[in-house]
N, C-alpha and C positions, 0 to 999 in steps of 0.2 A: 446876782453876784456881779460886782464891778470892781475895778481897780484903777489906780493912778500911780504915778511915780512914787508918791509918798508911802505907798504900801508895799513897795518892792524892797526886799532885803537881799543884798548881794551874798551869794554863797561864799565868795572868797573872803568876806569880812566876818563870817560866822566862826565862832570858836568850835573846834572839833570836840565831839563827845568823848568822854573818857571810856576806854574799852576795858572789859574784863578779859584779861589776856589769856590766850590759849598757849602762848609761848613765853617762856621766861628768858630774859636776856641777862647775861652777866658780862660786866665790863672787864676787860683784860688789858694789861699794859704791855705794849710791844716796843721794842727798841729798834731803831733804824740808824743807818749811816748818816742821816741828816741830823743837824743840830736840833731841829724841832721835833717834838713828840705829839702824837695825836691819839685820841682814844678810838679804839675799834670795838665793835660789839659783835658778839657771836650769839646766834639764835638757833635753837633746836625746834623746828616747826613740825607739827604732826603730819603734814602733807609730804615731808621729804625725810629720807633716812639719814642724810648727812647734815652737819652743822652749816648754817648760812652766815656769811660774812656781810656786815653792813657796809654800804657804799653811799656816801653823802655827796660825792662829786658828780661830774658830768660824764666821766669815762667809766664804762661798765664792761667787764670782761664777759664776752659771749662765746658760747661754743655751739650748741645745737639749736638755740632758739633766740629770737629777739623779743619774744612776748612774755608778759607776766603770766605765770601759771594760774594766778587767781582770777584776774579780770580779763585775760586774753588780749590785752591791749599792749601797744608798744611800750617796752620797759624803759623807764627813765628814773634818774635819781630823785629823791632818796629811795634806795631799794636794798634788798637782801639777795645774795647770789651764792651759788655753790660752784666753786671754781672747777671741780672735777666733772660735774654733770651738765653744766650750763643751765642750771635751774635758777629762775629769778622770781622774786616777789616784790611788788611795790610795798613800801613801808605801810601804807594804809591797808593793803590786803593782808600783810603779815600780822597786823594788829587787830584784824577784824574779830569781833566778839564771837564766842562760841554759840551763844543763843541770843535771839532778838525777839521782840514783840513788834508786829508790823500791822499797820492799818489795813493792808490788803487782805490779811487773814487774821482776824481778831480772836478767833476761837481758841487757838493754841499757839504756843511759842514755836518759832522756827529754829532748827538746829543746823549748824554748819556741817556739811558732808565732806569727808576727806576725798582726795583725788584717786586713791588706789582702787583698781578694779571697778571702774565706773564708766559707762558709756555717756554719750551726749544726752543732756536733759533739756527739755523745752521750758523756758521761763514762762510762768503764768502771767507775767505783767507785760513783757515786750514780745512774747511769742518767738523769741530767737532760740536756736539750739546752742547750748553752751556745754563746754567740757571743763570749765574752770571751777572756781568755788561756787557752791550752790547751797542755799538755805532751804531746808526741807521740813515739812510737817509729816511725820510718820503716820499719823492717824488719817489725814485727809489727802495724802499724796499731792501736796501743793509744793511747787518748786519756784524759787526766785534766785536769779543770778545775783552776784555780789553787787553789781552796779545798781540794779533796781532795789535790792534789799537795803542798801545803805544810803539811798538818797535822803536828804533832809526832809523831815515830815512835819512841817508847820502848816497851820491853816492858812497863813498868808502865802501869796505868790512869791517864789524864790527864783533867783537867777540860776539856772541849772547848768550852764556852760555846755560841756561836751557830753554830758551823761544821758541826755534824752534825744539825741539827734535823729534816732530812728523812729520817733513817734510822729503821728499825724497831728497837725494843728487842730485843736478842738473848735476853733472859730471859723477858719476858712476852709477846713477839711483838706488842705493840700499837704502833700508829704514830700520830704520830711520837714521838721520844724527848724533844722539847721544846727549849727554848732553853738549858737547862743540863743537861749530861749527862756521862757518862764513856765513854771509848773506849779500846780496845786496837787500835792501828792495824795492827800486824803480823797480828792475827787478824781484822781487819775486823769487830769486835764493838762494839756500842754499848749503853749502859745508861741508864735513867732515874737521875737523881741521887738519887731517893728510895730507891733500892735500896742503902742503907748498912745491910746486914743483919748480924745476929750470926752468928758462925762455928758455934756449936752451940746447939741448943735442946732443951728437954724438951717432948715433944708427947704429949697424952693418947691419940692414936690408937695410939701405940707406946710403951708405958711401960717396956719392958725396958731400952732403951738410949737414949742421946742421939742425936739426928740431926745430921749434920755437913753443912755447906753445900758443895756440889760444883757444878761447871759443866762442861757438855759440849755444844758447839754442833752436833756431828755426829750423835750418837746420839739417837734418839727413844725415850723411856721412857714406860711406863704409870704414871700417877699413881695411887697406891693410894686416894686420896680421891674423885677424880672419874671414875676408870676411863678417862680419855682420854689420848692420846699427846701428850707435850710434849717440848721440848728447851730447853736453857738451864740456868737455876739450879734445883737441887733440894736439898732436905734429905734425906739418905740415911743409912740404917743398913746398912752393908756386911755385917754379920754375918747379918742377917735378910732382906737384899735388899728393903728397904722404901724406896720413893721417894715423896716428896711434893713436887709442884711448888710454887714459892713463891706462886703465885696462890691455891693451895688450903691453904696452911699455916695460915692463920687464917680459917677460914670463919665467916660470920655464924651466930649461934646461933638467931635468930628471923627468919623471913621471912614476909611477908604475900603472899597470892596472890589475883589478881583472879578466877581460876577457882574459888577456894574461899574466898569472902570471909567465911564464918561464923567461922573460927578461923585463927590463924596456924600455920605449920609450925615445929616445933622440931627442932634438930639432934640426931641420935642418932649420936654419934661412937664407934661400936664396929664392928669388922670383922665382917661377917656377910653372908649371902646372903638376898635378898628379891626378890619380884616387884613391880615398880613399878606402883602402882595408877593412874598417870597414862598410861603408855605401854604397859604390859604386858610390858616387856622385863626380864629378870633383872638385878639389881644385885648386886655382890659385896663392896661396902665400906660406906661411911657412907651414911646416908639422912636424910631429913627426915620427920617423922611428925606426924600430927594424932591425938592419943590419944582425942579426943572422938569422931571419926568413924571411927577405926581405919583410917586411910589412911597409907600409906608410899610415898614417891616419891623419885626422883633429884633432886638439886639443880637440874639443868638443866630438869627437867619442872615445876618450880614456876612458871616464867614462860611456860608454854604459853598461847597466845591462846585465849580462851573461844569466840569465834565467828570463822569464816573463810569466805571464798568461794574455792572451788577450781574450776579450769577444767573439770574433768570433770563438774561437776554444776550444774544450773540453780538450785538453792536453796542458801541459806547452811547450813553444817553447824556443829554445836556440839560442844564437848568435854564428856565426862562420865566420872567415875571409875567408875561402875557403869552400863554401857551398857544402856538399856532402849529397844529400837527398836519403837515403835508398839505396845507391850504384848505383843509376841510373843517372850518371853524364851526359850522352849524351842527355837526354830528355830536352825539353824546358819547364821551369816552369814559371807560371804566378802568379803575386802577387794577393792574395785573397782580396785586398782592391781596388787597382787601375787597376788590370788586365793588367798591362804592364809587360814586360818580366823581370824576375829576373835573373841577371847575376851571375851565380854560381861561376865565377872566383873572385868575390868580396864578401864582407860581406853581410849577410842577417840573418833573423830569420827564423827557420824552425822547423818542428816537427820531432823528431827522432823515433817516433813510427813506427814499421814495416809496418803497414797497412795504414799509412797516407802519403799524398802528399801535406801537407800544407806548403806553403812558403810565405814570406811577406817581402817587403822592410823594411829597418831599419827606414827610415823617415815615412813610412806609419804606422808602428807598434807603434811608440812612439810619434806621433805628437799630440795625444790627451791623456794627462796624466791621465784623469779620467777613461779611458776605459781599463787600464791594471794594473797589479800588478807586482812589482818586487819581485822575489823569492830569498831569501838569502840562497842559497844552493850551494854546491860545486861539485856535480856530478849528472849525470842522474839517477843513482841508487837511490839516495835519493829522486829525483823527482818522480820516479815510486812508491816508498813507500808512499809518500805524496798523490799521485793521488788516490791510492787504499784506504787509510785509511780515508781521509778527504772528498772526493768528490763522491766516487762510491756509488750508492744507494743500492747495493746488501748487504743484511744483513749478510748472511752466505753462504759460498761455501760448498756444500755437497760433490761434486765429481768433479774432474778435469782430463783432458786428455792432454798430450803434443803431439802436431803434429809438428815435426821439432823443430824450435825455439819458436813456438807459444804455449801458454797454453790456452786451451779452458775449460771454466767452463761448464761441462755437466749437473750438477744439482745444483740449487741454491734456496735460499729462498729470495724473493724480498720484499722490504718494503711495496709494494702496494698489495701484495697477500701473507700475512704471514701464512695463514691457510694451504696452500698446497705447495709442492715442484714443481718448474718449471724445465722442461727438455729441453735441447738444441736440436735443429734440424736445418739442412740446406737443407732439401728437399723442393722442390717447391710445393706450394698449389695454389688453384684457387683464383681468385680475390674476392670471396664472403667472405673469411675469413679476418676480419679486426683486426688490432692491437688495444688492449685496451689502449694503450698509446696515439698514434697519430690519431687513427681511419682511417688509410689508409690501402689499401690491402697489404698483406704480400707476397713478392716475393723473399726475401733474408733470411738470417739466423735469427732464432727467438727462443724464449722460449715458451713452452706451458705447460698447466696444464692438466694432464691425468684424473683429476676428475671433471673438469668443463670446460666450454668454455672460457678459459682465455688465451690470446695470447699476446706476446710482441716481437716487433722487438729487435734484439740484441742491436741496437743503442739506442732504447728507454729504455731498461733495464740498460744501462750504462750512462744515463744522469746525469749531476751534480744535487745533491740535493739542493745546494745553488750556484747560479751563477749570474754574472753580464751580462746582455744581451747586444746586439749590440748597443743599443741606450741610455743606462742609466748606471750610475755608482752605483746606489743603488742596493743592493743584492735582487734577487728574489728567492723565495722558491718553490721547486717542490712539487706540490700537486697532489695526485693520485685519480682516480676514482670518479670524481665529474661531475655534470651537471652545466655548466656555459656559460656565454656569453662573448666571447673574446672582449676586449675593443679596439682591433686594427682592425680586419677584420669584427667584429660585427656578426659573425656567432654564433649560439648556438651549443655547443659542449659537448661531453662527453669525458672521458679519463683524461689524465694528463694535468696539466696547470702549468704555472709559475705565482705565486702571489707576489706582491710587499711586501718586508719584513716589511716595516713600515706602509703599508696601504693595507689591504687585499681586498679593493674594486677594485683595479686595477689588472686585470688578463689577461694573454695571452695564447692562444693555442700554442702547440708545433711548429706548422708550422710558425706562426708569430714570435715566439721567435727565430727561426733559419732563419729569412727572408733573410739577405744579403748574398746570396750564388749564385753560378753559376746555371742557369736554362736553360737546352738545350731544348727550346720549339720547335725549328725546326731543324731537322737533318742537313739541308743544310745551316742554318743560326742561330747558337746558340747565345744567348744573356746573358749578365752578368747583372742581375737585382739587383738594390738597391733601397732603399726607397728614394723618391724624394719629396721635398716640393713644387715643381712647378707643378700645375695640367696640364694635357693634355688630348688628346682623347685616350681612351683605345683601343688597337688593338684587344682585345678579344670581348668585348661587344659593342663597339662603343660609350660608354658614354663619355660626355664631361665635365659634372659638377662633377669632381672628387675632393674630399677633401683629399684623401689619395691615392697615386699612387706610382708605382715603375718604374724606367727608366733604360734603358740600358746604360752602360758606354760608348759604342762606337757609338751609333746611337740614333735616335729619337723614338725608340721603347718604348711604354708606356703601362703599365697594371694597371688596378684598383687592389687594394690590395685584393679584394675578388676574382678576377680572377687569381691572382698569385697562390693561394693555391687550385685551381681546381684539382681534382685527374686525373691522366693520363688515368685511366681506370674506368669503372663504370658498374653496372648491373642494369637491369630494368625488371619488370615482363612482359613487352610487347615484350621482345626479350630474347630468351634463351641463346644467345651468349654474349660474353663480348663486351662492347662498348669501343671504343678508342677515345680519344680527338683528333679532327682534327683541324688544324690551318688555313686551307684555302680550299675553294671549287675548285675542279679541273674541274667540269663540267660547261659549259656555258649555258646549257639547262635550261631555266627559270622555267619550270614545276617541276624540281627537287628541287627547292629552297623552299621546304615546310617541316615542321616538321611532322614526321610520327606518332607522338602521339597526339599532339593538332591540327594538320592539319592547323596551322597558317603559314604564310609566314616567311621564314628565310632570314636574310641578308647574302648573300654569302661571304661578307668580314669578317664576324664575326665567331668565333669558334663554333663548334658543336660536338656532339658525333656521331660516325659512327660505324655501324656494317658492316664489310667487307663481311661477309657471306650472309647476307640478303640484303645488300646495302640499309640500312636505315640511315637516317639523323635525329637527334633529338636535339631540344634546350637543352642547359645545364640544365635549370631549370626543364624541363620535364624529363630528364634522371635522375637527382639527387633528385628531390623533394625539399621541403622547408627546410628540416633538413638533409643535406647530412653528417654532422659530428657528429650526435648522433647515436651511435652504437645500433642496435637492440639487445636486451638482457641485456642492462645496467640496473642497479637497481636505484630506486628512492624512497625516503620516503616523503609521502605527509601528512601534518598535519591533514587533515580531514579524513584520513583512517588509521586504526590500523596496517595494514600489509604492507610489502615492495612490491612496484609495479615494474613491468618489462616493458621496452619499447618494443612495438611490432608494426608491420606493417602488417595488415591483407591483404592477397593477393586476396582472393575470397569471404570469408564469412565476412560480415561487421556487427558486433553487434552494438546495439544502445548505444550511449554515456549516461552514468548515469547522467551526468550533463545537457546536452542540448537536448538529445533525438535524435540527428541526427546520421546517420550511421558513424561508425569509419573507413572512407576510408583513412584518413591521419594518421600521426603518433599518436599512442595512448599508454596508459598505462593499463596494465592488472594485476589483482591480481591472483596469481597462487596458493593461499591457497585453500585447498579442501573445496568445498561448498560455496566459495565466488565468486560471479559473477560480481565483480566490474570492469567496463571498462570505461575509460574516455579519451576524446581527450586531447592531450598534450596542445593544444592551449587554452583549457578551464581552466586548472589549472596552467599553467606556471606563474612564478613570473611576476609582473607588469613590472619590469625593463627589463625582457627578451623580452617582447612584443614590447618594444620601439625600434625595429630594423628599420633601414632605408629601405624605399621602393625603392630599386635600380632597376629600370627598364632600359632595353636596349634602344638604340636610335632608333631602327627600329620598335618600338611599339610591344613589346612582345618578342623580342629576348633578354631575360634576362639570362645572363651567370652566375649569381651568386645565383640563387635559390630563389630569393625573389619576 
């Protein structure tokens, strides 16, 4: 299908169709004080109980509304009005036929519906909700508003003026087509008026033959200039199967880029293959080049943002055409999303922080626009300032030390522990000391309070106070020192959490908030674990009925979400040594496949905790207990007790619970106020929504790796 100016018929020059009236008008003669007399018309319309007076001038008496009751647009003369009710109808709406035959629905006629006792109806052509005049097929439940129903219906393209301004252009797919446009009503296609295109062109990309204008709304074609799929209007050489979409037919010859401000890019309009220096993906057609820097890119890659914040990483990342990550050019870098190799000879996004090795493909980083922010800054120095002032949770730096090029904050005041100063340390401690942020053992650099038992990993102390997490574009707020139930892994936890900014009922622990990362579960077979919507059998506990799981990018390795966050080391009163999480049983001797605490049988294919010194093997639920992520020593306020309570786990002496009277062998809360002997099970006073935790049992009848 093609068109030129000669085939366009202006709607304003067309004669209006004769209507089969639903309203009868009778002329009446009225006298006035003026010498001139004019005719007035009175109309009784089925949509209104009072007679309507005709107005052919520009002044219209309005009371309750300025809109026509039929088309819901601004009322203008000529029109009919009810002076008592403020009811108005355009003349064309008042004279609309009672029944029409429409190409949109050829099976049955469409009947005009009255306004009385009717809610809004969705038009089947423009998808807009309308309360005005509607044409309806009672058999098929098809609805058309009056604007769409009475558009002229010729096979030729018509000038549609204001009636189709809400439609998308069928050629360039941009919305809307505007106040003046062209339409083919039989095909339901609409075009910008600016698309008055020549039928044939000579194009420098294809010099052998002329390109002819063609239109196809159904077939998606690959444009030979941008290498993307389009439909609509193309310039085509049928002999050579060359298609150029009209948006690409006249590309700009010079483009300036913020990511490469030194020189502009020039169009190289020759068919050839190249590797894009901006994204690293191969291109097969035209490109833009900077001959000074020897850079060649796709047209779409010219507008890449220079700096972005992505949900997967704490620091801003920057785009570079030649990726140099912290000076280690010889190392192989993996993309943190797809875990395929990042080619450092071509463009990518990477973190310039000295202690970071975060790199990501361009296409991986910006494929989901809701999961990253564009940063309008011009240098990394500005980014560093923004990072410290807007996102760092440290309230005040008391003392700092410079080690080489790195600055270490040796004394800080943190927003979660404002009453005391925290001191930096990088000395190793035993696994019984847990971080008050993530409730995991401390083996790396951390901050500690010299006046109380408060510890924070350095990484936990530097978490964003407001962040968008890996699965959602809505901001989450970092909340300190609380007792909560994670809505993702469903563990009960203490410490820091991320709460949804707009809904505090949704909360995540720090481990689930940082879920899509590299997990080296087995030294000889590391896996890259990401959240997976498709359930499978967990390789840790053997469960099959998983509603939330994580899967390796490279193989069929699957983990239950609750098994993903199992600590690598643990301690238990039954063994004075540290327990290590073991991923497989090395012994085939069946008598060894028992838990050394509960003495129940273990599934040798499932994970367990192992003491290498004593050669003990223990179920994860037996080693960790029911509440592995509530730190003993955490504080809690209970409404039925006047003092602050402390979480405790009695090792040998088991006092009786004040509530139920049973010995407190499990996790309990104790009042440390002098003279107060209040002790209560946590299970006796925990909130009701905490107790609604899934009973996740292992597939081997007791091999529960998640502590429930």
